[in-house]
N, C-alpha and C positions, 0 to 999 in steps of 0.2 A: 504493500500500500504506500509506504514512504517513497519507494522508487517511482511508483506511478505518479504521485504528487509532484515529485521533482521533475520528471520528464515532461509532464503536461505544463507545469509552470514555466519551464524553460522554453517550450514550444510556443506558448501563448504570450510569453514576455511579461508574466505577472508573478506575484509571490505565491508560495505554497499555501499560505493562509487564504488567499483569494480563491485558489482552486478548491480548497476544502469548503469554502462558503458556497460556491456554485454547486458542487456535487451534493451537498447536504440541503440544497434548496433554501438557503438563508438569504435574507434581504441585504441591502446595503451595497449591492454590486451593480455598476452601470451595465446597461443592456449590451453595449458594444463589447465590454469586457467579458460578460457572461457568454456571448456568442463566440468570442475568441477562444475561451476555455473549452466549450463544447466542441468546436471545430478541431482544436488540438487533440482532444480526446478521440475523435473519430479518425483523424489522420494517423494517429499512433496505433490505432487498432484496439483500443480499450473499449469495453462495453460501457454504455451509459448506465447510471443507476436506473432502476426500473421506473421510477417516477418521471424520468426525463426522456424515456425512449419514445414517447409519442410525438416528440418534437423533431422536426427535420433539421439536419445540420445545414450550414451554408457550405455544403460540400457537393460538388458536381462531378459526376463520372464522365470520363472521355474514353470510350472503348474503341481501340484500333485493331485491325487484323494483323498488323506486323509493324516492325520498325526498320526492316532492311530496305524497303522501298523509300527513298528519300522524301517522297511526297507526304508521307504520313508524319514524320517528325516535323516537317514544315507546317502542316496543319496543326499539329499539337502545339507548336510555338505560338501560333496566332491565337488559338482557342484559350490556352492556359493564360496567356498575357491579358486577353480581353476579360476573362473571368476574374482574374485578380484585380483588375481595375474596377470591376463591378462589386467587389467585396466578397467574392466566392473563392473557395479553395478547390483547385482541380485535383481529381484523383485519376491518374493515368493508368489505364488497364490495357496492356498490349498482349495479344495472344501470340504464342509460339508453338511450333510443332511439338506435339506431345505435352504441352503445358496446360495452363488453365483455359478452359473453354469459355466461349462468350456467355453461355448459360450460367456457368459457375460465377463469372464476374458479376452478372446481374444479381444473383443471390447475395453475393458479398456486398454489393452496393446497397441493396435493399436492407441488409442487416445493419449497415452503417447510417441508415436514415438519410440518404442523400436527397438533395433538393430537386435533382433532375439528372438526365443522362443525355450525352451527345454520342451518337454512333457514327463511325465512318467505315465503309467497306465491310460491313458485317454480314451475318446470315440473311438479313433482309434483302440483300442484293442478289441472292440466289433463290430462284423460284422454287426449287425442289428441296431446299434445306428446311430444317425444323424451325418453326417460328413461335413455339409455345412460350418461350421465355419472354418474348415481347408482350404477350397478353398478360403476363403477371404484372408488368409495368402499367398496362392499361387498367387492370383491376384495382391497382393501388391509386390510380389517378395521378401518376407521376408524370411530370412534364418531360417530354422526349423530343429530340430533333434528330433527323437522319441526314447525313451528308452523302449526296449523289443517289442516283436512281435505285429504287427497290420495288418490291411487290406492292400492289396497290391497296390490299385489304387491311393493312395494319392501322391506317387512320392517323399516322403521325405526319407532321409537317416535314417537308424535304427541302434541302438546299442543294441544287444540282447544277453541274455544268451542262450546257445544251449539247448533247452528243450529236444531234443531227447537224448543227452548225459546225461542230468540230470536223466531222467527216466531209462536209461540203468544202470547208477550207482546205483540208489536206488533199482531197481529190482534185479540186480546182487547181491547186498548185502543181500537182504532178501532171495533170492533163495539159496545162499550159506549157509544160516542158516537153510535150510530145509523147508522153507515156500513154500507151493504149491498153496494155495488159497490166492492170493495177490490182494487187491482192490485199487481203486483210488478214492480220494475225490477231485473233480475238481470244477472250477468255472462254470458260466452259459454256455449253449451250444454254444452261439455265441462268447465266449471269446477265442480269437485266440491262446494265449499261452496254454490254456487248451486243445484246439483242437490238438495242436502239441504234447502235452504230451500223449493224448489218442492214436494218431496215432503211436507214438513210442512204447507205451505199447502193442498195438495190434501186432506190429511187433516182439518185443523182447519176448513176452509171448505167441505168436501164438494164440491170441484171435480171435474168429470168430465174425462176426457182431451180435449184440444183446446180448453180454456177460452181465451177471448180476452182474459184479464186479465193476461197476462204479456208483458213487452217486454224484449228483450235489448239489452245495451250493452257497449261497452268500459268499463273503469273510469276514465272521464273525465267531466267536467261536460258537455262538448259531446255526447258519446254519450248521456248520460243525458237531456239536453234533448230529443233526437230521440225517444228511447224513451218518455219521460213524455208528450210531446205526443200520441203515438198512444193512450196510455191515457186521457188526458183527453177526446180525441175520441170514445172508446168509452164515455164516461159515468161513469168512476170518480170517486168523491168522496174516496177515501183511497188513498194510494200508500205501499207499504213498499219501501224500497230496500236493496240489498245492501251499501252503504257510505255514509258521510256525504258523500263526494264526489259520489256518484250522487244523493243527496238534494238537495244544493245545485243540481245540474243540473235536477232535477225542479222545484224552486221557481222557477228561472229560466224553465222551460217554461210553468208555470202563469201567470206574470206576462206573458210574451210573448203569451199567448192572451187577455190582457185580464182575467184573473181574479185572485183573491186567495188567498193562503195565510195563515191557515187557513179563512177564511170560506167559500170555495168548494171548496177541495181541501185536505185534511190530508196532511202528509208526515211519514214516520217514517224516520230514518236507521239506520245500523248502525256502531258502533265507539265513539262518543262521543270522537272525537279532539279535539285542541286547538282552541280558539276556537269551538266549536259553541254556546257560551253567548253569543257576540258576533255571531252572524248575525242577519239580520232576516227573519223572526222567529227567536228562539233555537230551535234544532232539538231536537225530540223525537227521541230515538234510543235504541238498545239498546246498552248499554255492555259492551264486552269487558273482562274482568278482566286487562288487559295486564300489570300488575305481578306478579300471582300466576302468570300463565302464563309470563312471562319467567323468573321465578325457578325455576319447575318445570322449564323446558327446560334451564336451566343445571345444576340438580341431577341431572337424568337424564344429561346429557352427562358431567359430572364423575364420576358413579358408574361409567359405562362406561370413562372414561379411567383410573380408578384400579383397574380390573379387576373391578368388581362386575357382577353380572348384571342386565340390564334386559329386561323383556318387551317385545316389539315390539307393544305394545297402544296404544290411544288413550286418553289421559286427557281427559275431558270436563269443562269448567268452565262453571258456570251464569252467564249474562249477567244484566244488570239493566236494566229499562226506566226511562229517565229522561224524565219528561214536562216539556216546555217549551211554547213558544208556537206551534209549527208544526202543532199538532193542536187541533181544536175540534169541537163537535157538528156532525153532518152538516147541510148546508143543507136547508131545507124546500122541498118541491116547489113 
């Protein structure tokens, strides 16, 4: 007990006596100080006294699918900074292979009486995945915001990049360079943002059903290398990828086939994540407006937490094509 008082006092920046007064429900403590003590208790993983468990902490969960893809740490930086400015303490939950599942993170966050949760790239983006853990959040009336497209029936507000515009920009760029056989490296078939990109490509390129210019991959460089190899073997000269990580895998595939990027095959990524200016060649990519989207997600969540109404609609943000060295005019026959 003494150790707990000391740790909580240090975390909250108050005396141990003040922590004791808060935990015992005594008066004479400013509301801001009381909130700081309870938040420190939650962050350190200590259970609140039973009489205080009905109150939500000013703690907000941010659940990410991974941290290896640079786009997710970039989003985390924006969201956590914006939450701190609004007086909330972020709790970062990043899934790893064989680690804590998204469902388990939801249970943990509920146990800590969080005020709300922001998800990015979670199971909601996979149509065939289990979604029961999201319904537990709905049953609790907990404010939730999802970043980027997902299944429709969950009823949470979304903040998304416009996948159709992204594909139009990438395709238009490659087409203007004379590329006629342009392929797509996408995520799994049930990945909703990939479905949107495919639908947009079919429209802008006039593809019929069953076109052989699509290859599927996990969101890894290794998976993308296998997928892109298939497309190059089918004669594509331009490849549009569903992420920068997939684009790097595609570049590796082209080189292993003894060809060159961009002289033989042009590659376009998606995200404009960190260090894409430092790749060889620097990557042409479609930039997601991560800072604007992250701030919008926090605004939507805080509005709900403070009792304001938020429509369960999707806010679409327009991406921006960033042209670098991985694209060039189509090779001559």
